[in-house]
MMTF fields as JSON, N, C-alpha, C and O atoms, coordinates in Angstrom:
{
  "mmtfVersion": "1.0.0",
  "mmtfProducer": "UNKNOWN",
  "numBonds": 519,
  "numAtoms": 520,
  "numGroups": 130,
  "numChains": 1,
  "numModels": 1,
  "chainsPerModel": [1],
  "groupsPerChain": [130],
  "chainIdList": ["A"],
  "bondAtomList": [4, 2, 8, 6, 12, 10, 16, 14, 20, 18, 24, 22, 28, 26, 32, 30, 36, 34, 40, 38, 44, 42, 48, 46, 52, 50, 56, 54, 60, 58, 64, 62, 68, 66, 72, 70, 76, 74, 80, 78, 84, 82, 88, 86, 92, 90, 96, 94, 100, 98, 104, 102, 108, 106, 112, 110, 116, 114, 120, 118, 124, 122, 128, 126, 132, 130, 136, 134, 140, 138, 144, 142, 148, 146, 152, 150, 156, 154, 160, 158, 164, 162, 168, 166, 172, 170, 176, 174, 180, 178, 184, 182, 188, 186, 192, 190, 196, 194, 200, 198, 204, 202, 208, 206, 212, 210, 216, 214, 220, 218, 224, 222, 228, 226, 232, 230, 236, 234, 240, 238, 244, 242, 248, 246, 252, 250, 256, 254, 260, 258, 264, 262, 268, 266, 272, 270, 276, 274, 280, 278, 284, 282, 288, 286, 292, 290, 296, 294, 300, 298, 304, 302, 308, 306, 312, 310, 316, 314, 320, 318, 324, 322, 328, 326, 332, 330, 336, 334, 340, 338, 344, 342, 348, 346, 352, 350, 356, 354, 360, 358, 364, 362, 368, 366, 372, 370, 376, 374, 380, 378, 384, 382, 388, 386, 392, 390, 396, 394, 400, 398, 404, 402, 408, 406, 412, 410, 416, 414, 420, 418, 424, 422, 428, 426, 432, 430, 436, 434, 440, 438, 444, 442, 448, 446, 452, 450, 456, 454, 460, 458, 464, 462, 468, 466, 472, 470, 476, 474, 480, 478, 484, 482, 488, 486, 492, 490, 496, 494, 500, 498, 504, 502, 508, 506, 512, 510, 516, 514],
  "bondOrderList": [1, 1, 1, 1, 1, 1, 1, 1, 1, 1, 1, 1, 1, 1, 1, 1, 1, 1, 1, 1, 1, 1, 1, 1, 1, 1, 1, 1, 1, 1, 1, 1, 1, 1, 1, 1, 1, 1, 1, 1, 1, 1, 1, 1, 1, 1, 1, 1, 1, 1, 1, 1, 1, 1, 1, 1, 1, 1, 1, 1, 1, 1, 1, 1, 1, 1, 1, 1, 1, 1, 1, 1, 1, 1, 1, 1, 1, 1, 1, 1, 1, 1, 1, 1, 1, 1, 1, 1, 1, 1, 1, 1, 1, 1, 1, 1, 1, 1, 1, 1, 1, 1, 1, 1, 1, 1, 1, 1, 1, 1, 1, 1, 1, 1, 1, 1, 1, 1, 1, 1, 1, 1, 1, 1, 1, 1, 1, 1, 1],
  "groupList": [{"groupName": "MET", "atomNameList": ["N", "CA", "C", "O"], "elementList": ["N", "C", "C", "O"], "formalChargeList": [0, 0, 0, 0], "bondAtomList": [1, 0, 2, 1, 3, 2], "bondOrderList": [1, 1, 2], "singleLetterCode": "M", "chemCompType": "L-PEPTIDE LINKING"}, {"groupName": "PRO", "atomNameList": ["N", "CA", "C", "O"], "elementList": ["N", "C", "C", "O"], "formalChargeList": [0, 0, 0, 0], "bondAtomList": [1, 0, 2, 1, 3, 2], "bondOrderList": [1, 1, 2], "singleLetterCode": "P", "chemCompType": "L-PEPTIDE LINKING"}, {"groupName": "GLU", "atomNameList": ["N", "CA", "C", "O"], "elementList": ["N", "C", "C", "O"], "formalChargeList": [0, 0, 0, 0], "bondAtomList": [1, 0, 2, 1, 3, 2], "bondOrderList": [1, 1, 2], "singleLetterCode": "E", "chemCompType": "L-PEPTIDE LINKING"}, {"groupName": "LEU", "atomNameList": ["N", "CA", "C", "O"], "elementList": ["N", "C", "C", "O"], "formalChargeList": [0, 0, 0, 0], "bondAtomList": [1, 0, 2, 1, 3, 2], "bondOrderList": [1, 1, 2], "singleLetterCode": "L", "chemCompType": "L-PEPTIDE LINKING"}, {"groupName": "ARG", "atomNameList": ["N", "CA", "C", "O"], "elementList": ["N", "C", "C", "O"], "formalChargeList": [0, 0, 0, 0], "bondAtomList": [1, 0, 2, 1, 3, 2], "bondOrderList": [1, 1, 2], "singleLetterCode": "R", "chemCompType": "L-PEPTIDE LINKING"}, {"groupName": "SER", "atomNameList": ["N", "CA", "C", "O"], "elementList": ["N", "C", "C", "O"], "formalChargeList": [0, 0, 0, 0], "bondAtomList": [1, 0, 2, 1, 3, 2], "bondOrderList": [1, 1, 2], "singleLetterCode": "S", "chemCompType": "L-PEPTIDE LINKING"}, {"groupName": "ALA", "atomNameList": ["N", "CA", "C", "O"], "elementList": ["N", "C", "C", "O"], "formalChargeList": [0, 0, 0, 0], "bondAtomList": [1, 0, 2, 1, 3, 2], "bondOrderList": [1, 1, 2], "singleLetterCode": "A", "chemCompType": "L-PEPTIDE LINKING"}, {"groupName": "PHE", "atomNameList": ["N", "CA", "C", "O"], "elementList": ["N", "C", "C", "O"], "formalChargeList": [0, 0, 0, 0], "bondAtomList": [1, 0, 2, 1, 3, 2], "bondOrderList": [1, 1, 2], "singleLetterCode": "F", "chemCompType": "L-PEPTIDE LINKING"}, {"groupName": "GLN", "atomNameList": ["N", "CA", "C", "O"], "elementList": ["N", "C", "C", "O"], "formalChargeList": [0, 0, 0, 0], "bondAtomList": [1, 0, 2, 1, 3, 2], "bondOrderList": [1, 1, 2], "singleLetterCode": "Q", "chemCompType": "L-PEPTIDE LINKING"}, {"groupName": "TYR", "atomNameList": ["N", "CA", "C", "O"], "elementList": ["N", "C", "C", "O"], "formalChargeList": [0, 0, 0, 0], "bondAtomList": [1, 0, 2, 1, 3, 2], "bondOrderList": [1, 1, 2], "singleLetterCode": "Y", "chemCompType": "L-PEPTIDE LINKING"}, {"groupName": "THR", "atomNameList": ["N", "CA", "C", "O"], "elementList": ["N", "C", "C", "O"], "formalChargeList": [0, 0, 0, 0], "bondAtomList": [1, 0, 2, 1, 3, 2], "bondOrderList": [1, 1, 2], "singleLetterCode": "T", "chemCompType": "L-PEPTIDE LINKING"}, {"groupName": "ILE", "atomNameList": ["N", "CA", "C", "O"], "elementList": ["N", "C", "C", "O"], "formalChargeList": [0, 0, 0, 0], "bondAtomList": [1, 0, 2, 1, 3, 2], "bondOrderList": [1, 1, 2], "singleLetterCode": "I", "chemCompType": "L-PEPTIDE LINKING"}, {"groupName": "VAL", "atomNameList": ["N", "CA", "C", "O"], "elementList": ["N", "C", "C", "O"], "formalChargeList": [0, 0, 0, 0], "bondAtomList": [1, 0, 2, 1, 3, 2], "bondOrderList": [1, 1, 2], "singleLetterCode": "V", "chemCompType": "L-PEPTIDE LINKING"}, {"groupName": "GLY", "atomNameList": ["N", "CA", "C", "O"], "elementList": ["N", "C", "C", "O"], "formalChargeList": [0, 0, 0, 0], "bondAtomList": [1, 0, 2, 1, 3, 2], "bondOrderList": [1, 1, 2], "singleLetterCode": "G", "chemCompType": "PEPTIDE LINKING"}, {"groupName": "TRP", "atomNameList": ["N", "CA", "C", "O"], "elementList": ["N", "C", "C", "O"], "formalChargeList": [0, 0, 0, 0], "bondAtomList": [1, 0, 2, 1, 3, 2], "bondOrderList": [1, 1, 2], "singleLetterCode": "W", "chemCompType": "L-PEPTIDE LINKING"}, {"groupName": "ASP", "atomNameList": ["N", "CA", "C", "O"], "elementList": ["N", "C", "C", "O"], "formalChargeList": [0, 0, 0, 0], "bondAtomList": [1, 0, 2, 1, 3, 2], "bondOrderList": [1, 1, 2], "singleLetterCode": "D", "chemCompType": "L-PEPTIDE LINKING"}, {"groupName": "ASN", "atomNameList": ["N", "CA", "C", "O"], "elementList": ["N", "C", "C", "O"], "formalChargeList": [0, 0, 0, 0], "bondAtomList": [1, 0, 2, 1, 3, 2], "bondOrderList": [1, 1, 2], "singleLetterCode": "N", "chemCompType": "L-PEPTIDE LINKING"}, {"groupName": "CYS", "atomNameList": ["N", "CA", "C", "O"], "elementList": ["N", "C", "C", "O"], "formalChargeList": [0, 0, 0, 0], "bondAtomList": [1, 0, 2, 1, 3, 2], "bondOrderList": [1, 1, 2], "singleLetterCode": "C", "chemCompType": "L-PEPTIDE LINKING"}],
  "groupTypeList": [0, 1, 2, 3, 4, 1, 5, 1, 1, 6, 4, 7, 8, 9, 5, 3, 6, 10, 3, 3, 11, 3, 0, 10, 11, 12, 6, 7, 6, 3, 13, 7, 0, 13, 10, 10, 3, 13, 2, 10, 11, 12, 3, 3, 12, 3, 14, 10, 3, 7, 5, 11, 3, 1, 6, 12, 3, 12, 5, 12, 6, 12, 9, 6, 4, 13, 15, 3, 8, 6, 7, 6, 3, 13, 6, 3, 12, 1, 0, 3, 1, 3, 6, 12, 16, 13, 5, 12, 7, 13, 5, 4, 5, 6, 5, 11, 3, 8, 13, 3, 0, 6, 3, 12, 13, 12, 12, 12, 3, 13, 13, 12, 17, 13, 11, 6, 6, 6, 6, 10, 4, 4, 3, 3, 4, 13, 3, 13, 4, 15],
  "groupIdList": [1, 2, 3, 4, 5, 6, 7, 8, 9, 10, 11, 12, 13, 14, 15, 16, 17, 18, 19, 20, 21, 22, 23, 24, 25, 26, 27, 28, 29, 30, 31, 32, 33, 34, 35, 36, 37, 38, 39, 40, 41, 42, 43, 44, 45, 46, 47, 48, 49, 50, 51, 52, 53, 54, 55, 56, 57, 58, 59, 60, 61, 62, 63, 64, 65, 66, 67, 68, 69, 70, 71, 72, 73, 74, 75, 76, 77, 78, 79, 80, 81, 82, 83, 84, 85, 86, 87, 88, 89, 90, 91, 92, 93, 94, 95, 96, 97, 98, 99, 100, 101, 102, 103, 104, 105, 106, 107, 108, 109, 110, 111, 112, 113, 114, 115, 116, 117, 118, 119, 120, 121, 122, 123, 124, 125, 126, 127, 128, 129, 130],
  "secStructList": [7, 7, 7, 7, 7, 7, 7, 7, 7, 7, 7, 7, 7, 7, 7, 2, 2, 2, 2, 2, 2, 2, 2, 2, 2, 2, 2, 2, 2, 2, 2, 2, 2, 2, 2, 2, 6, 6, 2, 2, 2, 2, 2, 2, 2, 2, 2, 2, 2, 2, 2, 2, 2, 2, 2, 2, 2, 2, 2, 2, 2, 2, 2, 7, 7, 1, 2, 2, 2, 2, 2, 2, 2, 2, 2, 2, 6, 6, 2, 2, 2, 2, 2, 2, 2, 7, 7, 1, 1, 1, 1, 6, 6, 7, 7, 2, 2, 2, 2, 2, 2, 2, 2, 2, 2, 2, 2, 2, 2, 2, 2, 2, 2, 2, 2, 2, 2, 2, 2, 2, 2, 2, 2, 2, 2, 2, 6, 6, 7, 7],
  "xCoordList": [49.675, 48.617, 48.929, 49.515, 48.492, 49.199, 48.826, 47.806, 49.621, 49.283, 48.304, 48.482, 47.391, 46.663, 47.148, 47.679, 47.037, 47.924, 46.496, 45.692, 46.434, 45.625, 45.683, 46.831, 44.653, 44.729, 44.824, 44.186, 45.563, 45.777, 44.61, 43.755, 44.303, 42.882, 42.818, 43.632, 41.62, 40.728, 41.201, 41.184, 41.514, 42.054, 40.676, 39.729, 40.872, 39.817, 40.155, 41.198, 39.18, 39.787, 38.72, 37.52, 39.165, 38.007, 38.627, 39.821, 37.495, 37.767, 37.639, 37.236, 38.213, 37.967, 36.559, 36.183, 35.613, 34.361, 33.539, 32.502, 33.838, 33.657, 33.721, 32.71, 35.104, 35.564, 34.639, 34.016, 34.426, 33.928, 32.195, 31.556, 31.802, 30.398, 30.169, 29.201, 31.126, 31.182, 31.229, 30.482, 32.405, 32.388, 31.23, 31.051, 30.568, 29.502, 28.388, 27.717, 27.902, 26.983, 27.545, 26.693, 28.666, 29.036, 28.653, 28.072, 29.187, 28.929, 27.336, 26.895, 26.69, 25.193, 24.568, 23.648, 25.073, 24.748, 25.284, 24.446, 26.351, 26.733, 26.086, 25.826, 25.865, 25.388, 23.755, 23.256, 23.048, 21.541, 21.817, 21.078, 22.834, 22.644, 23.2, 22.933, 24.086, 24.036, 23.156, 23.271, 22.162, 21.235, 20.073, 19.296, 19.824, 18.761, 19.419, 18.692, 20.482, 20.802, 21.877, 22.1, 22.548, 22.662, 24.15, 25.076, 24.174, 25.363, 25.733, 26.769, 24.827, 25.409, 26.364, 27.299, 26.178, 27.357, 28.66, 29.791, 28.442, 29.346, 30.448, 31.591, 29.741, 30.184, 31.078, 32.15, 30.451, 30.81, 32.111, 33.003, 32.104, 33.381, 34.331, 35.359, 34.158, 35.307, 35.944, 37.13, 35.105, 35.467, 36.155, 37.197, 35.835, 36.422, 37.939, 38.838, 37.95, 39.246, 40.167, 41.231, 39.556, 40.425, 40.931, 42.1, 40.397, 40.533, 41.707, 42.852, 41.223, 42.174, 43.586, 44.641, 43.485, 44.738, 45.815, 46.929, 45.571, 46.838, 47.089, 48.15, 46.267, 46.606, 47.431, 48.455, 47.358, 47.786, 49.29, 50.211, 49.497, 50.815, 51.669, 52.898, 50.774, 51.58, 52.252, 53.244, 51.469, 51.622, 52.966, 53.833, 53.047, 54.356, 55.336, 56.422, 55.369, 56.398, 57.044, 58.211, 56.104, 56.632, 57.112, 58.152, 56.688, 57.197, 58.106, 58.991, 57.881, 58.459, 59.856, 59.908, 60.973, 62.202, 62.943, 62.783, 63.746, 64.504, 63.567, 62.947, 63.361, 62.651, 61.187, 60.711, 60.617, 59.127, 58.656, 57.67, 59.668, 59.354, 59.491, 58.53, 60.666, 60.727, 59.461, 58.943, 59.088, 57.851, 56.584, 55.68, 56.398, 55.131, 55.105, 54.147, 56.435, 56.876, 56.614, 55.978, 57.148, 56.819, 55.371, 54.885, 54.668, 53.242, 52.503, 51.302, 52.943, 52.189, 52.039, 51.111, 53.181, 53.321, 52.012, 51.665, 51.329, 50.064, 48.841, 47.824, 49.203, 47.682, 48.082, 47.281, 49.346, 49.053, 48.23, 48.008, 47.674, 46.727, 45.363, 44.637, 45.119, 44.212, 43.821, 42.699, 44.86, 44.804, 44.866, 44.231, 45.337, 45.531, 44.052, 43.375, 43.455, 42.16, 41.187, 40.225, 41.049, 40.281, 38.816, 37.78, 38.803, 37.717, 38.093, 39.276, 37.186, 37.659, 37.701, 38.544, 36.984, 36.743, 37.443, 37.529, 38.084, 38.973, 37.965, 38.475, 36.704, 35.573, 34.467, 34.209, 33.646, 32.219, 31.436, 30.466, 31.393, 30.228, 30.908, 30.328, 31.773, 32.374, 31.463, 30.559, 31.675, 30.466, 31.308, 32.473, 30.151, 30.603, 31.889, 32.936, 31.506, 32.761, 34.238, 35.321, 34.017, 35.043, 35.864, 37.076, 35.232, 35.537, 36.335, 37.103, 36.014, 36.317, 37.746, 38.764, 37.643, 38.853, 40.175, 41.348, 39.632, 40.72, 41.24, 42.463, 40.806, 40.98, 41.818, 42.906, 41.48, 42.26, 43.722, 44.832, 43.454, 44.81, 45.634, 46.852, 45.174, 45.979, 46.755, 47.985, 46.001, 46.619, 47.468, 48.489, 47.235, 48.232, 49.604, 50.713, 49.235, 50.315, 51.229, 52.37, 50.569, 51.13, 52.271, 53.462, 51.611, 52.15, 53.611, 54.6, 53.702, 54.651, 55.585, 56.806, 54.895, 56.027, 56.706, 57.777, 56.165, 56.403, 57.554, 58.538, 57.53, 58.381, 59.722, 60.783, 59.545, 60.713, 61.118, 62.344, 60.787, 61.33, 62.107, 63.163, 61.622, 62.417, 63.769, 64.891, 63.372, 64.443, 65.689, 66.837, 65.327, 66.257, 67.004, 68.036, 66.205, 66.906, 68.212, 69.361, 67.792, 68.251, 69.749, 70.9, 69.404, 70.538, 71.198, 72.354, 71.158, 71.899, 72.446, 73.197, 72.203, 72.648, 73.808, 74.914, 73.453, 74.715, 75.631, 76.761, 75.468, 76.629, 77.253, 77.976, 76.648, 77.352, 77.002, 77.714, 75.984, 75.383, 74.093, 73.116, 74.281, 73.181, 73.138, 72.278],
  "yCoordList": [3.342, 2.817, 1.884, 2.376, 0.742, 0.28, 0.854, 1.487, 0.573, 1.25, 0.09, -1.117, 0.595, -0.312, -0.49, 0.478, -1.316, -1.995, -2.497, -3.331, -1.986, -2.57, -3.814, -4.179, -4.953, -5.963, -6.338, -5.706, -7.292, -7.625, -8.096, -8.627, -8.02, -7.994, -9.963, -10.847, -9.927, -11.226, -12.099, -11.517, -13.24, -14.05, -14.818, -14.915, -15.33, -16.128, -17.713, -18.265, -18.363, -19.536, -20.777, -20.662, -21.797, -22.702, -24.096, -24.297, -25.105, -26.801, -27.244, -26.725, -28.56, -29.473, -29.906, -30.189, -29.924, -29.973, -29.161, -29.549, -27.869, -26.821, -26.898, -26.942, -26.914, -27.219, -28.119, -27.71, -29.47, -30.576, -30.435, -30.926, -29.457, -29.17, -28.335, -28.594, -27.145, -26.284, -26.852, -26.619, -27.807, -28.291, -29.444, -29.817, -29.882, -30.86, -30.11, -30.578, -28.604, -27.574, -27.281, -27.28, -27.065, -26.52, -27.622, -27.332, -28.959, -29.914, -30.264, -30.669, -30.024, -30.431, -29.264, -29.48, -28.038, -26.681, -27.122, -27.608, -27.08, -27.457, -28.733, -28.572, -29.848, -30.718, -30.767, -31.454, -29.854, -29.215, -28.44, -28.622, -27.449, -26.667, -27.341, -26.974, -28.467, -28.949, -30.011, -30.433, -30.469, -31.012, -30.144, -30.594, -29.098, -28.077, -27.192, -26.961, -26.69, -25.709, -26.69, -26.352, -28.051, -28.568, -28.009, -27.796, -27.828, -27.622, -26.25, -25.899, -25.344, -23.949, -23.692, -22.921, -24.436, -24.347, -25.095, -24.804, -25.841, -26.728, -25.596, -25.329, -25.091, -24.11, -23.129, -22.881, -22.315, -21.418, -21.705, -20.885, -23.092, -23.245, -23.396, -22.723, -24.161, -24.569, -22.813, -22.511, -22.047, -20.775, -20.123, -19.573, -20.037, -19.702, -20.271, -19.571, -21.624, -22.253, -21.771, -21.169, -22.151, -21.711, -20.035, -19.901, -19.001, -17.48, -17.517, -17.164, -18.103, -17.698, -18.535, -18.049, -19.904, -20.44, -19.735, -19.656, -19.206, -18.729, -17.231, -16.711, -16.551, -15.215, -15.675, -14.996, -16.623, -16.872, -17.189, -16.53, -18.417, -18.596, -17.302, -17.246, -16.312, -15.392, -14.33, -13.622, -14.426, -13.694, -14.441, -13.719, -15.466, -16.354, -16.198, -16.028, -16.188, -16.256, -14.748, -14.547, -13.699, -12.367, -12.129, -11.47, -12.453, -12.127, -13.023, -12.704, -14.177, -15.052, -15.469, -15.374, -15.948, -16.247, -17.507, -18.05, -18.017, -19.351, -20.651, -20.336, -21.462, -22.651, -22.417, -22.701, -21.829, -21.176, -20.827, -21.22, -19.82, -18.98, -20.08, -20.288, -20.804, -21.942, -22.643, -22.748, -23.013, -24.033, -23.22, -23.869, -22.136, -21.085, -21.04, -21.336, -20.579, -20.173, -21.876, -22.068, -22.857, -24.283, -24.579, -25.085, -24.189, -24.659, -23.819, -24.085, -22.627, -21.81, -22.3, -21.953, -23.298, -23.541, -24.364, -24.225, -25.245, -25.948, -25.136, -25.401, -24.138, -23.4, -22.165, -21.246, -22.223, -21.423, -21.498, -20.531, -22.789, -23.302, -22.717, -22.073, -22.977, -22.374, -20.552, -20.047, -20.018, -18.316, -18.277, -17.308, -18.884, -18.85, -19.256, -18.284, -20.288, -20.733, -19.858, -19.728, -19.207, -18.311, -19.035, -18.382, -20.25, -20.958, -21.617, -21.847, -21.884, -22.6, -24.146, -24.871, -24.545, -26.138, -26.654, -27.86, -25.51, -26.419, -25.805, -25.086, -26.161, -25.972, -25.304, -25.637, -24.466, -23.924, -24.98, -24.857, -26.219, -27.006, -28.171, -29.244, -28.215, -29.194, -29.701, -28.968, -30.724, -31.111, -30.642, -30.256, -30.842, -30.373, -31.637, -31.418, -32.579, -33.643, -33.204, -33.055, -33.076, -32.738, -31.536, -31.667, -30.488, -29.595, -29.675, -28.843, -30.57, -31.227, -32.099, -31.965, -32.88, -33.498, -32.606, -32.981, -31.324, -30.314, -29.955, -30.073, -29.656, -28.824, -29.961, -29.609, -31.112, -32.281, -32.391, -32.579, -32.251, -32.31, -31.127, -31.282, -30.076, -28.695, -28.944, -28.916, -29.178, -28.966, -30.388, -30.319, -31.39, -32.224, -32.025, -31.975, -31.904, -31.502, -30.15, -30.023, -29.153, -27.945, -28.366, -28.072, -29.168, -29.878, -30.35, -29.647, -31.482, -32.089, -31.214, -31.284, -30.248, -29.102, -28.138, -27.681, -27.659, -26.821, -27.763, -27.129, -28.963, -29.557, -30.089, -30.402, -30.142, -30.179, -29.042, -29.128, -27.882, -26.348, -26.215, -25.586, -26.743, -26.333, -27.478, -27.248, -28.544, -29.634, -28.995, -28.888, -28.656, -27.971, -26.579, -26.172, -25.979, -25.06, -25.432, -25.056, -26.201, -27.025, -27.555, -27.41, -28.099, -28.989, -27.846, -28.005, -26.76, -25.869, -24.862, -23.957, -24.928, -24.349, -25.147, -24.728, -26.192, -27.187, -27.296, -27.464, -27.244, -27.125, -25.615, -25.199, -24.892, -23.505, -22.677, -21.696, -22.896, -21.961, -20.966, -20.656, -20.649, -20.089, -18.455, -17.71],
  "zCoordList": [-0.122, -0.712, -2.267, -3.231, -2.225, -3.406, -4.988, -5.261, -5.7, -7.171, -7.842, -7.679, -8.515, -9.198, -10.706, -11.25, -11.191, -12.601, -13.488, -13.071, -14.411, -15.739, -15.88, -16.137, -15.804, -15.992, -17.473, -18.315, -17.767, -19.085, -19.825, -19.115, -21.368, -21.86, -21.876, -22.142, -21.507, -21.535, -23.104, -24.188, -22.975, -23.951, -24.121, -23.341, -25.391, -25.944, -25.424, -25.774, -24.57, -24.122, -24.653, -24.403, -25.292, -25.746, -25.289, -25.062, -25.189, -24.752, -26.207, -27.248, -25.801, -27.0, -27.371, -28.509, -25.934, -26.521, -26.953, -27.491, -26.805, -27.483, -28.954, -29.654, -29.48, -30.668, -31.288, -32.268, -30.797, -31.21, -31.68, -32.61, -30.468, -30.574, -31.755, -32.47, -32.105, -33.313, -34.587, -35.537, -34.504, -35.893, -36.291, -37.45, -35.278, -35.621, -36.011, -36.93, -35.305, -35.904, -37.331, -38.22, -37.653, -38.764, -40.093, -41.139, -39.665, -40.654, -40.991, -42.067, -39.919, -40.15, -40.956, -41.745, -40.752, -41.7, -42.959, -43.718, -43.329, -44.433, -45.279, -46.472, -44.708, -44.978, -45.354, -46.245, -44.435, -45.049, -46.092, -47.06, -46.231, -47.541, -48.658, -49.802, -48.378, -49.639, -50.212, -51.363, -49.238, -50.065, -50.365, -51.207, -49.895, -50.349, -51.357, -52.323, -51.39, -52.694, -53.716, -54.878, -53.039, -54.214, -54.66, -53.878, -56.026, -56.679, -56.756, -57.319, -56.142, -56.055, -55.005, -55.221, -53.544, -52.613, -53.124, -52.735, -53.809, -54.38, -55.082, -54.709, -56.128, -57.14, -56.683, -57.234, -55.225, -54.429, -53.75, -53.532, -53.415, -52.227, -53.454, -53.389, -54.549, -55.693, -56.169, -56.038, -56.599, -56.872, -55.851, -56.206, -54.629, -53.799, -53.246, -52.78, -53.421, -53.331, -54.395, -54.247, -55.53, -56.765, -56.627, -56.986, -56.265, -56.223, -55.126, -55.408, -53.49, -52.514, -52.597, -52.188, -53.198, -53.219, -53.948, -53.43, -55.127, -55.731, -55.231, -55.578, -54.503, -53.915, -52.835, -52.764, -51.928, -50.956, -51.28, -50.797, -52.271, -52.762, -53.47, -53.511, -53.997, -54.45, -53.341, -53.518, -52.223, -51.149, -50.39, -49.896, -50.349, -49.758, -50.624, -50.07, -52.094, -52.835, -52.893, -53.229, -52.511, -52.65, -51.24, -51.233, -50.09, -48.68, -48.125, -47.331, -48.553, -47.603, -48.49, -49.716, -47.638, -48.077, -47.787, -46.694, -48.689, -48.331, -48.729, -49.745, -48.479, -48.838, -49.363, -50.462, -48.292, -48.279, -49.401, -50.025, -49.684, -51.182, -52.28, -53.021, -52.417, -53.411, -53.645, -54.757, -52.796, -52.485, -52.805, -53.331, -52.619, -53.168, -54.745, -55.459, -55.167, -56.704, -57.346, -58.382, -56.629, -57.377, -57.553, -58.565, -56.391, -56.298, -56.895, -56.915, -57.523, -58.471, -59.846, -60.577, -60.259, -61.685, -62.306, -63.479, -61.357, -61.93, -62.217, -62.859, -61.602, -61.628, -62.831, -63.0, -63.622, -64.759, -65.842, -66.57, -66.025, -66.917, -66.494, -67.251, -65.343, -64.928, -65.118, -65.165, -65.18, -65.267, -66.579, -66.995, -67.399, -69.101, -69.371, -69.705, -69.324, -69.656, -69.026, -69.782, -67.947, -67.587, -67.31, -67.439, -66.971, -66.537, -65.098, -64.846, -64.263, -63.048, -63.445, -62.917, -64.178, -64.361, -65.477, -65.712, -66.361, -67.489, -68.886, -69.746, -68.925, -69.742, -69.345, -68.189, -69.793, -69.172, -69.318, -68.57, -70.091, -69.635, -68.77, -68.936, -68.067, -67.279, -65.992, -65.589, -65.484, -64.234, -62.936, -62.838, -61.846, -60.712, -60.208, -59.598, -60.568, -60.178, -60.971, -60.405, -62.141, -63.073, -62.258, -62.084, -61.819, -60.9, -59.353, -58.871, -58.953, -57.736, -58.059, -57.381, -59.05, -59.418, -60.106, -60.117, -60.67, -61.02, -59.73, -59.65, -58.97, -57.547, -56.813, -56.358, -56.671, -56.033, -56.89, -56.392, -58.056, -58.946, -58.768, -58.668, -58.721, -58.754, -57.437, -57.39, -56.43, -54.753, -54.668, -53.985, -55.144, -55.162, -55.883, -55.35, -57.457, -58.231, -57.913, -58.359, -57.077, -56.521, -55.619, -55.714, -54.665, -53.607, -54.283, -54.079, -55.038, -55.369, -56.181, -56.038, -57.182, -57.758, -56.814, -57.213, -55.355, -54.477, -53.654, -53.272, -53.397, -52.879, -53.842, -53.302, -55.188, -56.043, -56.046, -55.977, -56.091, -56.275, -54.849, -54.792, -53.873, -52.362, -52.364, -51.913, -52.9, -52.885, -53.786, -53.355, -54.898, -55.887, -55.648, -56.182, -54.714, -53.812, -52.997, -53.23, -52.056, -50.811, -51.752, -51.342, -52.902, -53.513, -54.034, -53.642, -54.701, -55.504, -54.261, -54.626, -53.163, -51.73, -51.327, -50.988, -51.402, -51.029, -51.835, -51.378, -53.061, -54.167, -54.407, -55.313, -53.14, -53.267, -54.286, -54.502, -54.992, -56.19, -55.621, -56.303, -54.543, -53.828, -54.271, -53.801]
}
């Protein structure tokens, strides 16, 4: 009698059509909430992004090695004024647009600083000063 083997666990399968439908539903839901709740949703998203991004970068800086660690440390540099200031938007009376511009600025500047840090690490490693 043949021996019965347990079947492998079922894997989650999806198609591009399912992803497109899901993304459309999420977009409509966010659009509806944005028009009805207005600035409240935008503030929650901004606060969430400003809270999560440094946490992820600190985790990468601690646990990663090599160029990825150098990038994370460099990308944290533009976030220091946010930590020192204590406010997400730079001042308590800033508008939503200023908050969005601050988010874009921090992400872009973080990427530039991260790339510069990783390039500096590679340059020093190439010169034998690692």
